[in-house]
PASEBA-1860 file (N, C-alpha, C; in nm, 3 decimals):
! residues 89
1> MKIQVKLY> 0.087/-0.117/0.003/0.008/-0.008/-0.002/0.093/0.120/0.003 ~ 0.028/0.236/-0.035/0.118/0.356/-0.030/0.043/0.459/0.049 ~ 0.135/0.553/0.109/0.098/0.671/0.194/0.181/0.774/0.158 ~ 0.122/0.900/0.202/0.182/1.009/0.174/0.268/1.046/0.309 ~ 0.395/1.095/0.304/0.464/1.132/0.407/0.513/1.297/0.392 ~ 0.486/1.368/0.493/0.529/1.503/0.486/0.614/1.521/0.606 ~ 0.742/1.563/0.595/0.815/1.617/0.708/0.833/1.755/0.700 ~ 0.825/1.840/0.818/0.830/1.956/0.828/0.966/2.027/0.897
9> ASLSDYLP> 0.996/2.141/0.860/1.113/2.208/0.906/1.243/2.133/0.889 ~ 1.337/2.120/0.991/1.441/2.048/0.974/1.442/1.900/0.944 ~ 1.330/1.827/0.963/1.293/1.698/0.940/1.309/1.672/0.781 ~ 1.281/1.777/0.702/1.284/1.748/0.555/1.414/1.703/0.499 ~ 1.514/1.724/0.583/1.663/1.674/0.543/1.657/1.529/0.534 ~ 1.571/1.458/0.604/1.549/1.309/0.591/1.488/1.245/0.480 ~ 1.424/1.339/0.402/1.343/1.289/0.281/1.447/1.249/0.163 ~ 1.406/1.160/0.088/1.496/1.123/-0.032/1.488/1.220/-0.131
17> SGAVNNEI> 1.580/1.217/-0.224/1.553/1.303/-0.339/1.433/1.265/-0.415 ~ 1.374/1.376/-0.488/1.251/1.356/-0.546/1.132/1.407/-0.472 ~ 1.146/1.444/-0.336/1.041/1.497/-0.260/0.995/1.622/-0.319 ~ 0.867/1.659/-0.314/0.815/1.776/-0.360/0.735/1.852/-0.246 ~ 0.786/1.969/-0.220/0.721/2.036/-0.103/0.722/1.971/0.034 ~ 0.846/1.909/0.051/0.862/1.827/0.173/0.766/1.713/0.192 ~ 0.726/1.647/0.071/0.633/1.544/0.079/0.661/1.427/-0.026 ~ 0.655/1.306/0.018/0.667/1.189/-0.067/0.569/1.092/-0.053
25> TVKVSETA> 0.561/1.010/-0.146/0.471/0.890/-0.152/0.573/0.759/-0.124 ~ 0.527/0.689/-0.031/0.622/0.575/0.008/0.524/0.448/0.011 ~ 0.586/0.329/-0.023/0.511/0.210/-0.030/0.553/0.139/0.104 ~ 0.447/0.097/0.193/0.470/0.026/0.300/0.397/-0.098/0.310 ~ 0.431/-0.175/0.427/0.337/-0.291/0.440/0.206/-0.269/0.509 ~ 0.107/-0.370/0.494/-0.014/-0.364/0.539/-0.017/-0.345/0.700 ~ 0.101/-0.373/0.757/0.093/-0.347/0.910/0.191/-0.240/0.962 ~ 0.230/-0.139/0.856/0.326/-0.045/0.893/0.265/0.047/0.995
33> TPAQVMLS> 0.367/0.103/1.075/0.319/0.196/1.178/0.394/0.326/1.161 ~ 0.352/0.460/1.218/0.437/0.566/1.205/0.575/0.532/1.258 ~ 0.602/0.473/1.381/0.746/0.444/1.402/0.818/0.372/1.304 ~ 0.751/0.294/1.236/0.831/0.205/1.125/0.873/0.299/1.011 ~ 0.772/0.395/0.973/0.811/0.470/0.868/0.920/0.575/0.905 ~ 0.906/0.618/1.024/1.013/0.727/1.068/1.158/0.648/1.068 ~ 1.152/0.518/1.122/1.276/0.436/1.114/1.328/0.421/0.962 ~ 1.249/0.392/0.887/1.280/0.357/0.749/1.352/0.495/0.678
41> LGVPEAMC> 1.299/0.605/0.730/1.359/0.737/0.660/1.472/0.777/0.743 ~ 1.506/0.707/0.849/1.617/0.754/0.937/1.598/0.875/1.033 ~ 1.458/0.900/1.055/1.439/1.017/1.138/1.448/0.975/1.280 ~ 1.530/1.035/1.339/1.536/1.016/1.500/1.397/1.016/1.566 ~ 1.360/0.928/1.655/1.229/0.934/1.724/1.225/1.052/1.815 ~ 1.348/1.099/1.861/1.341/1.202/1.959/1.312/1.339/1.888 ~ 1.334/1.344/1.761/1.301/1.443/1.684/1.170/1.456/1.628 ~ 1.092/1.370/1.666/0.945/1.365/1.609/0.855/1.415/1.717
49> HMVLINGV> 0.820/1.531/1.724/0.750/1.588/1.844/0.593/1.585/1.815 ~ 0.552/1.607/1.699/0.416/1.591/1.671/0.401/1.512/1.548 ~ 0.317/1.410/1.561/0.286/1.309/1.444/0.144/1.297/1.433 ~ 0.091/1.335/1.303/-0.047/1.335/1.267/-0.069/1.213/1.150 ~ -0.171/1.169/1.155/-0.237/1.072/1.061/-0.356/1.141/1.014 ~ -0.367/1.170/0.883/-0.474/1.241/0.821/-0.541/1.344/0.922 ~ -0.448/1.423/0.978/-0.482/1.540/1.062/-0.507/1.501/1.208 ~ -0.506/1.374/1.259/-0.527/1.342/1.381/-0.413/1.296/1.463
57> YVQPEARA> -0.385/1.366/1.570/-0.255/1.360/1.660/-0.243/1.229/1.701 ~ -0.121/1.159/1.699/-0.086/1.021/1.739/-0.011/1.036/1.863 ~ -0.040/1.003/1.986/0.044/1.002/2.093/0.176/0.920/2.096 ~ 0.285/0.985/2.145/0.422/0.915/2.134/0.397/0.768/2.163 ~ 0.341/0.721/2.279/0.315/0.586/2.309/0.243/0.501/2.204 ~ 0.169/0.552/2.116/0.075/0.489/2.003/0.158/0.462/1.887 ~ 0.266/0.549/1.851/0.322/0.543/1.740/0.385/0.412/1.683 ~ 0.410/0.326/1.781/0.458/0.191/1.746/0.351/0.095/1.722
65> HTTLEDRD> 0.229/0.117/1.755/0.130/0.018/1.717/0.023/0.071/1.644 ~ 0.007/0.189/1.625/-0.095/0.243/1.539/-0.077/0.191/1.390 ~ -0.146/0.133/1.322/-0.125/0.092/1.172/-0.186/0.193/1.098 ~ -0.109/0.216/0.992/-0.144/0.297/0.877/-0.226/0.223/0.785 ~ -0.312/0.301/0.703/-0.406/0.246/0.590/-0.348/0.302/0.450 ~ -0.405/0.220/0.354/-0.360/0.261/0.232/-0.428/0.422/0.207 ~ -0.328/0.492/0.143/-0.356/0.645/0.109/-0.368/0.745/0.236 ~ -0.312/0.693/0.357/-0.312/0.785/0.475/-0.210/0.897/0.435
73> HLAIWPPV> -0.215/1.008/0.512/-0.118/1.107/0.512/-0.069/1.115/0.652 ~ 0.076/1.104/0.638/0.150/1.102/0.781/0.221/1.241/0.781 ~ 0.211/1.306/0.874/0.265/1.448/0.872/0.356/1.435/1.017 ~ 0.483/1.489/1.009/0.572/1.504/1.133/0.641/1.624/1.136 ~ 0.629/1.677/1.270/0.706/1.806/1.295/0.804/1.784/1.404 ~ 0.927/1.847/1.385/1.023/1.834/1.494/0.975/1.924/1.622 ~ 1.051/1.924/1.737/1.016/2.009/1.856/1.035/2.143/1.801 ~ 0.964/2.240/1.845/0.961/2.392/1.794/1.009/2.471/1.923
81> AGGSTQEL> 1.082/2.571/1.914/1.125/2.664/2.005/1.125/2.800/1.943 ~ 1.118/2.911/2.025/1.119/3.035/1.982/1.004/3.108/2.009 ~ 1.005/3.245/1.955/0.905/3.338/1.999/0.962/3.433/2.118 ~ 0.875/3.525/2.139/0.910/3.614/2.244/0.785/3.619/2.333 ~ 0.804/3.620/2.472/0.698/3.666/2.558/0.701/3.824/2.594 ~ 0.788/3.893/2.519/0.786/4.018/2.539/0.666/4.095/2.473 ~ 0.599/4.194/2.541/0.504/4.263/2.439/0.582/4.367/2.386 ~ 0.518/4.408/2.263/0.569/4.526/2.196/0.490/4.644/2.241
89> A> 0.589/4.749/2.257/0.549/4.884/2.311/0.469/4.952/2.209
END
């Protein structure tokens, strides 16, 4: 089966050549999980802060046993930092 994988920000470095707009189509097994897809792309688990399947958040403890389905969209964001708490005058 095939799924769409989109890696955001610095995680896009883990995409193979040919990715368009930080997104690729990958062929996976019928029992594939987000954790397996991340591993196959070489993305460190610690760098996967937010993982969504079809826009639904997948808790870290569920990423190794939640199975993907044909045509699912898997989106992954790294930890994010920044911004200012100062108010503008």
